MDTraj code that builds the backbone (N, CA, C; nanometers):
import mdtraj as md
import numpy as np

residues = "UNK UNK UNK UNK UNK UNK UNK UNK UNK UNK UNK UNK UNK UNK UNK UNK UNK UNK UNK UNK UNK UNK UNK UNK UNK UNK UNK UNK UNK UNK UNK UNK UNK UNK UNK UNK UNK UNK UNK UNK UNK UNK UNK UNK UNK UNK UNK UNK UNK UNK UNK UNK UNK UNK UNK UNK UNK UNK UNK UNK UNK UNK UNK UNK UNK UNK UNK UNK UNK UNK UNK UNK UNK UNK UNK UNK UNK UNK UNK UNK UNK UNK UNK UNK UNK UNK UNK UNK UNK UNK UNK UNK UNK UNK UNK UNK UNK UNK UNK UNK UNK UNK UNK UNK UNK UNK UNK UNK UNK UNK UNK UNK UNK UNK UNK UNK UNK UNK UNK UNK UNK UNK UNK UNK UNK UNK UNK UNK UNK UNK UNK UNK UNK UNK UNK UNK UNK UNK UNK UNK UNK".split()
xyz = np.array([
    [7.3030, 8.3352, 14.7992],
    [7.3558, 8.4774, 14.7134],
    [7.3140, 8.4951, 14.5642],
    [7.2387, 8.5830, 14.4918],
    [7.2288, 8.5970, 14.4270],
    [7.3593, 8.6628, 14.3492],
    [7.3892, 8.6273, 14.2235],
    [7.5452, 8.6749, 14.1239],
    [7.4471, 8.7938, 14.0675],
    [7.5466, 8.9112, 14.0438],
    [7.5303, 9.0223, 13.9918],
    [7.6304, 9.0047, 13.8961],
    [7.5814, 9.0460, 13.7541],
    [7.6828, 9.1400, 13.7061],
    [7.6388, 9.2387, 13.6066],
    [7.7713, 9.3206, 13.6191],
    [7.8177, 9.4269, 13.6500],
    [7.7292, 9.4941, 13.4779],
    [7.6636, 9.5878, 13.4279],
    [7.5751, 9.6397, 13.3360],
    [7.6886, 9.6815, 13.2588],
    [7.6646, 9.6099, 13.1282],
    [7.7682, 9.6425, 12.9822],
    [7.7295, 9.8086, 13.0014],
    [7.8539, 9.8693, 12.9405],
    [7.8326, 10.0342, 12.9600],
    [7.7762, 10.0710, 12.8258],
    [7.6660, 10.1668, 12.8185],
    [7.5903, 10.1711, 12.6189],
    [7.6659, 10.2426, 12.5526],
    [7.6294, 10.1121, 12.4445],
    [7.7824, 10.1833, 12.2942],
    [7.7305, 10.2810, 12.2481],
    [7.8294, 10.3851, 12.2194],
    [7.8015, 10.5315, 12.1575],
    [7.7299, 10.4996, 12.0028],
    [7.6360, 10.5103, 11.9527],
    [7.6173, 10.5284, 11.8593],
    [7.7089, 10.5930, 11.7504],
    [7.7489, 10.5950, 11.6297],
    [7.7977, 10.6386, 11.5815],
    [7.7580, 10.7314, 11.4714],
    [7.7559, 10.8733, 11.4847],
    [7.6759, 10.9629, 11.4186],
    [7.6398, 10.9944, 11.2622],
    [7.5651, 11.0308, 11.2449],
    [7.5262, 11.0128, 11.1054],
    [7.6110, 11.0519, 11.0111],
    [7.6238, 11.0125, 10.8707],
    [7.6933, 11.0291, 10.7759],
    [7.6882, 11.1981, 10.7032],
    [7.5665, 11.2793, 10.7032],
    [7.5783, 11.3708, 10.7034],
    [7.6384, 11.5233, 10.8368],
    [7.6479, 11.4762, 10.9186],
    [7.7026, 11.5446, 11.0269],
    [7.8433, 11.5495, 11.0186],
    [7.8974, 11.4356, 10.9532],
    [8.1021, 11.4736, 10.9937],
    [8.1337, 11.4397, 10.8687],
    [8.0365, 11.3974, 10.7442],
    [8.1009, 11.3792, 10.6348],
    [8.1716, 11.5295, 10.5691],
    [8.0869, 11.6458, 10.5587],
    [8.1788, 11.7508, 10.5292],
    [8.2691, 11.7799, 10.5839],
    [8.2678, 11.7756, 10.7100],
    [8.4368, 11.8098, 10.7860],
    [8.5668, 11.7408, 10.7268],
    [8.5109, 11.6042, 10.7091],
    [8.5944, 11.4888, 10.6363],
    [8.6686, 11.4886, 10.5484],
    [8.5621, 11.5643, 10.3970],
    [8.5713, 11.5231, 10.2865],
    [8.7197, 11.6786, 10.3034],
    [8.6460, 11.8142, 10.3411],
    [8.6883, 11.9438, 10.3557],
    [8.8341, 11.9226, 10.4458],
    [8.9095, 11.7730, 10.5294],
    [9.0065, 11.7745, 10.5734],
    [9.1353, 11.7176, 10.4797],
    [9.0178, 11.6568, 10.3893],
    [9.1107, 11.5435, 10.3137],
    [9.1317, 11.6898, 10.1703],
    [9.0615, 11.7368, 10.0897],
    [9.1065, 11.8175, 10.0277],
    [9.1980, 11.9407, 10.0798],
    [9.1624, 12.0051, 10.1611],
    [9.2375, 12.1204, 10.2521],
    [9.2852, 12.0844, 10.3717],
    [9.4622, 12.0221, 10.3815],
    [9.4522, 11.9928, 10.5665],
    [9.4508, 12.0805, 10.6339],
    [9.3784, 12.0982, 10.7473],
    [9.3020, 12.1873, 10.8454],
    [9.1800, 12.2493, 10.8372],
    [9.1374, 12.2046, 10.6870],
    [8.9784, 12.2172, 10.6176],
    [8.8718, 12.2274, 10.7270],
    [8.8726, 12.0618, 10.7510],
    [8.7712, 12.0401, 10.8461],
    [8.7778, 12.1119, 10.9818],
    [8.8925, 12.1198, 11.0311],
    [8.9167, 12.1861, 11.1739],
    [8.8344, 12.3203, 11.1364],
    [8.9105, 12.4221, 11.0383],
    [8.8416, 12.5510, 10.9881],
    [8.6884, 12.5585, 11.0184],
    [8.5972, 12.4346, 10.9507],
    [8.4657, 12.4274, 10.9647],
    [8.4051, 12.4235, 11.0601],
    [8.4837, 12.3449, 11.1733],
    [8.4280, 12.2973, 11.2643],
    [8.4805, 12.4614, 11.4046],
    [8.4853, 12.5644, 11.3739],
    [8.5893, 12.6805, 11.4387],
    [8.7072, 12.6452, 11.4991],
    [8.8031, 12.5537, 11.4540],
    [8.9203, 12.5040, 11.5579],
    [8.9882, 12.5860, 11.4489],
    [9.0187, 12.7257, 11.4695],
    [9.1161, 12.7242, 11.3670],
    [9.2185, 12.7355, 11.4109],
    [9.3059, 12.7414, 11.5627],
    [9.4171, 12.7418, 11.6204],
    [9.4512, 12.5556, 11.5267],
    [9.4184, 12.4786, 11.5975],
    [9.4386, 12.3355, 11.4864],
    [9.4352, 12.2924, 11.4069],
    [9.3860, 12.4116, 11.2807],
    [9.3271, 12.3951, 11.1379],
    [9.4778, 12.4399, 11.1182],
    [9.5007, 12.5606, 11.1944],
    [9.6266, 12.6538, 11.0969],
    [9.7245, 12.5197, 11.1692],
    [9.7592, 12.4453, 11.2264],
    [9.9018, 12.4179, 11.2646],
    [9.8675, 12.2832, 11.1762],
    [9.7834, 12.2560, 11.1600],
    [9.7619, 12.0551, 11.0490],
    [9.8293, 12.1538, 10.9397],
    [9.7327, 12.2666, 10.8802],
    [9.8195, 12.3110, 10.7416],
    [9.9312, 12.3689, 10.7068],
    [9.9876, 12.4207, 10.8134],
    [10.1243, 12.4555, 10.8736],
    [10.1819, 12.3619, 10.7959],
    [10.1774, 12.2140, 10.9070],
    [10.2624, 12.1211, 10.8938],
    [10.2779, 12.0526, 10.7660],
    [10.0988, 12.0059, 10.7616],
    [10.1153, 11.8955, 10.5901],
    [10.1935, 12.0064, 10.4991],
    [10.1427, 12.1392, 10.4548],
    [10.2072, 12.2129, 10.3683],
    [10.3520, 12.1933, 10.3988],
    [10.4208, 12.2111, 10.5132],
    [10.5549, 12.2320, 10.5238],
    [10.6537, 12.0494, 10.4450],
    [10.5818, 12.0174, 10.5142],
    [10.6083, 11.8685, 10.4711],
    [10.5793, 11.8331, 10.3304],
    [10.4985, 11.8491, 10.2992],
    [10.5205, 11.8337, 10.1237],
    [10.5855, 11.8855, 10.0637],
    [10.6360, 12.0127, 10.0773],
    [10.6611, 12.1234, 9.9801],
    [10.8337, 12.0915, 10.0517],
    [10.8926, 12.0757, 10.1753],
    [11.0203, 12.0280, 10.1878],
    [11.0426, 11.8457, 10.0751],
    [10.9316, 11.7935, 10.0736],
    [10.9526, 11.6701, 10.0159],
    [10.9649, 11.6975, 9.8357],
    [10.9125, 11.8113, 9.8241],
    [10.8777, 11.8317, 9.7147],
    [11.0636, 11.9202, 9.6496],
    [11.0776, 11.9413, 9.7435],
    [11.2219, 12.0199, 9.7303],
    [11.3061, 11.9694, 9.7460],
    [11.2949, 11.8655, 9.7992],
    [11.4244, 11.7344, 9.8291],
    [11.4267, 11.6283, 9.6757],
    [11.2932, 11.6771, 9.6139],
    [11.2998, 11.6015, 9.4609],
    [11.2349, 11.4270, 9.5564],
    [11.1328, 11.4656, 9.6416],
    [11.0944, 11.3311, 9.6484],
    [11.0267, 11.2715, 9.5589],
    [11.0174, 11.1316, 9.5436],
    [10.9187, 11.0836, 9.4381],
    [10.7748, 11.0327, 9.4375],
    [10.6942, 11.1083, 9.4297],
    [10.5256, 11.0299, 9.4375],
    [10.5018, 10.9434, 9.3758],
    [10.4706, 10.8323, 9.4475],
    [10.4263, 10.6737, 9.4056],
    [10.3114, 10.6676, 9.2909],
    [10.3156, 10.5408, 9.2071],
    [10.2187, 10.5269, 9.1583],
    [10.1779, 10.3886, 9.2001],
    [9.9967, 10.3699, 9.1524],
    [10.0079, 10.2585, 9.1743],
    [10.0695, 10.1068, 9.0505],
    [10.1429, 10.0055, 9.1209],
    [10.2125, 9.9389, 9.0735],
    [10.2152, 9.8279, 9.0723],
    [10.1872, 9.7117, 8.9932],
    [10.1956, 9.6424, 9.0641],
    [10.3257, 9.5412, 9.0582],
    [10.3244, 9.4118, 9.1254],
    [10.4536, 9.3047, 9.0830],
    [10.4727, 9.2123, 9.2161],
    [10.5654, 9.1854, 9.2733],
    [10.5803, 9.0738, 9.3791],
    [10.4861, 9.1667, 9.5064],
    [10.4420, 9.0643, 9.5699],
    [10.3941, 9.1317, 9.7087],
    [10.4438, 9.3087, 9.8003],
    [10.5558, 9.2124, 9.7651],
    [10.5641, 9.3922, 9.8440],
    [10.5941, 9.5000, 9.7831],
    [10.6209, 9.4656, 9.6622],
    [10.6401, 9.5891, 9.5131],
    [10.4907, 9.6551, 9.5560],
    [10.4020, 9.5876, 9.5045],
    [10.2414, 9.6216, 9.5365],
    [10.2254, 9.6938, 9.6626],
    [10.2764, 9.6045, 9.7681],
    [10.1880, 9.7122, 9.8498],
    [10.2709, 9.8094, 9.9440],
    [10.3839, 9.8679, 9.8591],
    [10.4763, 9.9484, 9.9111],
    [10.4065, 10.0657, 9.7818],
    [10.3985, 10.0343, 9.6811],
    [10.3627, 10.1496, 9.5487],
    [10.2145, 10.1955, 9.6200],
    [10.1197, 10.0654, 9.5937],
    [9.9850, 10.1823, 9.6531],
    [9.9594, 10.2039, 9.7921],
    [10.0375, 10.1865, 9.8976],
    [10.0485, 10.2579, 10.0416],
    [10.0931, 10.3772, 9.9784],
    [10.2377, 10.3991, 9.9084],
    [10.3164, 10.4899, 9.8953],
    [10.1455, 10.6065, 9.8482],
    [10.1471, 10.5740, 9.7128],
    [10.0521, 10.6307, 9.6218],
    [9.9134, 10.7023, 9.7435],
    [9.8556, 10.5772, 9.8171],
    [9.7497, 10.6349, 9.8795],
    [9.7940, 10.7453, 10.0216],
    [9.9399, 10.7402, 10.0541],
    [9.8911, 10.8548, 10.1495],
    [9.9512, 10.9697, 10.0339],
    [10.0268, 11.0002, 9.9634],
    [9.9981, 11.0761, 9.8335],
    [9.9178, 11.1021, 9.8149],
    [9.8098, 11.0717, 9.7961],
    [9.7138, 11.0656, 9.7562],
    [9.6430, 11.1595, 9.8190],
    [9.6351, 11.1252, 10.0052],
    [9.5614, 11.1659, 10.1195],
    [9.5969, 11.3530, 10.1050],
    [9.7228, 11.3809, 10.0505],
    [9.7853, 11.5079, 10.0914],
    [9.5905, 11.6106, 10.0055],
    [9.5421, 11.5989, 9.9290],
    [9.4235, 11.6157, 9.8879],
    [9.4885, 11.7053, 9.7637],
    [9.5010, 11.8835, 9.8138],
    [9.4897, 12.0009, 9.7141],
    [9.6373, 11.9523, 9.6273],
    [9.7491, 11.9229, 9.8161],
    [9.8451, 11.9860, 9.7274],
    [9.9904, 11.8453, 9.6376],
    [9.8360, 11.7374, 9.6582],
    [9.8953, 11.6194, 9.5613],
    [9.8190, 11.6515, 9.4294],
    [9.6962, 11.6793, 9.3817],
    [9.6100, 11.7182, 9.3305],
    [9.7150, 11.8437, 9.1813],
    [9.7221, 11.9662, 9.2737],
    [9.8151, 12.0523, 9.2412],
    [9.9474, 11.9758, 9.1818],
    [10.0385, 11.9234, 9.2323],
    [10.1472, 11.9005, 9.1963],
    [10.1705, 11.8233, 9.0845],
    [10.0833, 11.6893, 9.1159],
    [10.0504, 11.6326, 8.9303],
    [9.9909, 11.7421, 8.8195],
    [9.9012, 11.8245, 8.8554],
    [9.8308, 11.9256, 8.7407],
    [9.9506, 12.0359, 8.6940],
    [10.0390, 12.0533, 8.7705],
    [10.1888, 12.0954, 8.7467],
    [10.2935, 12.0032, 8.6629],
    [10.2659, 11.8974, 8.6566],
    [10.3709, 11.8196, 8.6093],
    [10.4975, 11.7924, 8.6909],
    [10.4467, 11.7492, 8.8352],
    [10.5605, 11.7305, 8.9030],
    [10.5646, 11.5474, 8.8743],
    [10.6691, 11.5146, 8.7876],
    [10.7217, 11.3737, 8.7921],
    [10.8711, 11.3517, 8.8366],
    [10.8807, 11.3250, 8.9615],
    [11.0654, 11.2728, 8.9438],
    [11.0515, 11.1212, 8.9689],
    [11.1478, 11.0853, 8.8554],
    [11.1779, 10.9180, 8.9031],
    [11.2624, 10.8612, 8.9756],
    [11.2547, 10.7640, 9.0631],
    [11.2831, 10.6882, 9.1839],
    [11.4108, 10.7295, 9.1315],
    [11.5144, 10.8095, 9.2205],
    [11.6730, 10.7769, 9.2394],
    [11.7439, 10.7430, 9.3221],
    [11.8341, 10.7181, 9.3293],
    [11.9537, 10.6772, 9.4052],
    [12.0085, 10.8296, 9.5058],
    [12.0084, 10.8027, 9.6477],
    [12.0623, 10.9536, 9.7176],
    [11.9765, 10.9356, 9.8339],
    [12.0722, 10.9938, 9.8955],
    [11.9777, 11.0009, 10.0359],
    [11.8179, 11.1575, 10.0029],
    [11.8959, 11.1934, 10.0148],
    [11.8243, 11.3302, 9.9786],
    [11.6723, 11.2984, 9.9621],
    [11.6704, 11.2318, 9.7917],
    [11.5738, 11.2129, 9.7541],
    [11.4896, 11.1249, 9.8009],
    [11.5937, 11.0389, 9.8840],
    [11.4803, 10.9156, 9.9475],
    [11.4335, 10.9539, 10.0847],
    [11.4970, 11.0837, 10.1613],
    [11.3809, 11.1578, 10.2231],
    [11.3706, 11.2529, 10.1558],
    [11.3117, 11.3194, 10.0693],
    [11.1822, 11.3950, 10.0101],
    [11.1019, 11.2990, 9.9562],
    [11.1041, 11.1536, 9.9692],
    [11.0136, 11.0498, 9.9300],
    [10.9533, 11.0217, 10.0269],
    [11.0099, 11.0145, 10.1047],
    [10.9632, 11.0127, 10.2889],
    [10.8790, 11.1225, 10.3663],
    [10.8761, 11.2045, 10.2823],
    [10.8474, 11.3127, 10.3803],
    [10.7209, 11.3728, 10.2948],
    [10.7143, 11.3070, 10.1687],
    [10.5893, 11.3185, 10.0600],
    [10.4908, 11.1909, 10.1647],
    [10.5048, 11.1376, 10.1859],
    [10.4469, 11.0277, 10.2382],
    [10.3793, 11.0554, 10.3692],
    [10.4800, 11.0905, 10.4515],
    [10.3970, 11.1142, 10.6023],
    [10.3508, 11.2648, 10.6138],
    [10.3638, 11.3612, 10.5319],
    [10.2590, 11.4554, 10.4820],
    [10.1306, 11.3794, 10.4689],
    [10.1489, 11.2873, 10.3982],
    [9.9460, 11.2178, 10.3537],
    [9.9349, 11.1140, 10.4682],
    [10.0399, 11.1226, 10.5294],
    [9.9926, 10.9743, 10.7071],
    [9.9392, 11.1156, 10.7662],
    [9.9926, 11.1935, 10.8058],
    [10.0023, 11.3106, 10.8836],
    [9.7883, 11.3806, 10.8847],
    [9.7729, 11.4273, 10.7155],
    [9.6410, 11.4758, 10.7101],
    [9.5709, 11.3290, 10.7103],
    [9.6027, 11.2664, 10.7123],
    [9.5091, 11.1101, 10.7625],
    [9.4776, 11.1075, 10.9218],
    [9.6021, 11.1306, 10.9970],
    [9.5218, 11.1293, 11.1075],
    [9.4696, 11.2964, 11.1669],
    [9.4968, 11.4139, 11.0695],
    [9.3967, 11.5179, 11.1177],
    [9.2284, 11.4891, 11.0316],
    [9.1942, 11.4353, 10.9357],
    [9.1043, 11.3991, 10.8747],
    [9.0170, 11.3056, 11.0216],
    [9.1176, 11.1581, 11.0782],
    [9.0250, 11.1326, 11.2231],
    [9.0136, 11.2383, 11.3537],
    [9.0798, 11.2778, 11.3280],
    [9.0444, 11.4025, 11.4944],
    [8.9575, 11.4737, 11.4211],
    [8.9064, 11.5626, 11.2944],
    [8.7960, 11.5665, 11.2073],
    [8.6587, 11.5033, 11.2315],
    [8.6561, 11.3729, 11.1959],
    [8.5882, 11.3445, 11.2139],
    [8.5163, 11.2543, 11.3488],
    [8.6300, 11.3079, 11.4330],
    [8.5535, 11.2625, 11.6396],
    [8.5069, 11.3682, 11.6594],
    [8.5766, 11.4675, 11.5935],
    [8.5487, 11.6281, 11.6859],
    [8.3741, 11.6339, 11.5919],
    [8.3539, 11.5967, 11.4775],
    [8.2377, 11.6239, 11.4571],
    [8.1560, 11.5307, 11.4557],
    [8.1546, 11.3936, 11.4968],
    [8.0702, 11.3240, 11.6106],
    [8.0414, 11.3757, 11.7138],
    [8.1038, 11.4448, 11.7689],
    [8.0946, 11.4488, 11.8945],
    [8.1742, 11.3318, 12.0241],
    [8.2770, 11.2287, 11.9097],
    [8.3424, 11.1837, 12.0092],
    [8.5052, 11.2362, 12.1075],
    [8.5294, 11.4078, 12.0703],
    [8.6223, 11.4545, 12.1041],
    [8.5373, 11.5821, 12.1494],
    [8.5943, 11.6691, 12.1832],
    [8.6290, 11.8189, 12.2020],
    [8.6530, 11.9069, 12.1364],
])
top = md.Topology()
chain = top.add_chain()
for i, resn in enumerate(residues, 1):
    res = top.add_residue(resn, chain, resSeq=i)
    for name in ("N", "CA", "C"):
        top.add_atom(name, md.element.get_by_symbol(name[0]), res)
traj = md.Trajectory(xyz[None], top)
């Protein structure tokens, strides 16, 4: 008897960059913008409202915006990671910096929660950018 091997499923090639770059950049710049470009207005509005509310609550709680700062390994990791998350909120981060929002790191629960809200808004927008990419490249409906 001859042994037969199961055929490997065909790999889905990644879509060309020009197909997904527009929605991903729009999703970064304006949270939910990539979904609006792809006519997913309900999902786009939900993302925009969620990221905006988290960011604005973080500002209202006087959370700290991270800046890239070197130090020991843990300090570098926290500051660069926090900065990237803040940057991922797109226009919200740009506008906050343009209008001079700069709060030093202070002790206290409310300020700490504000900082976490600002970082989480960026993380949520990263998920939205991944979702916009998957829709644009045809991996998701």
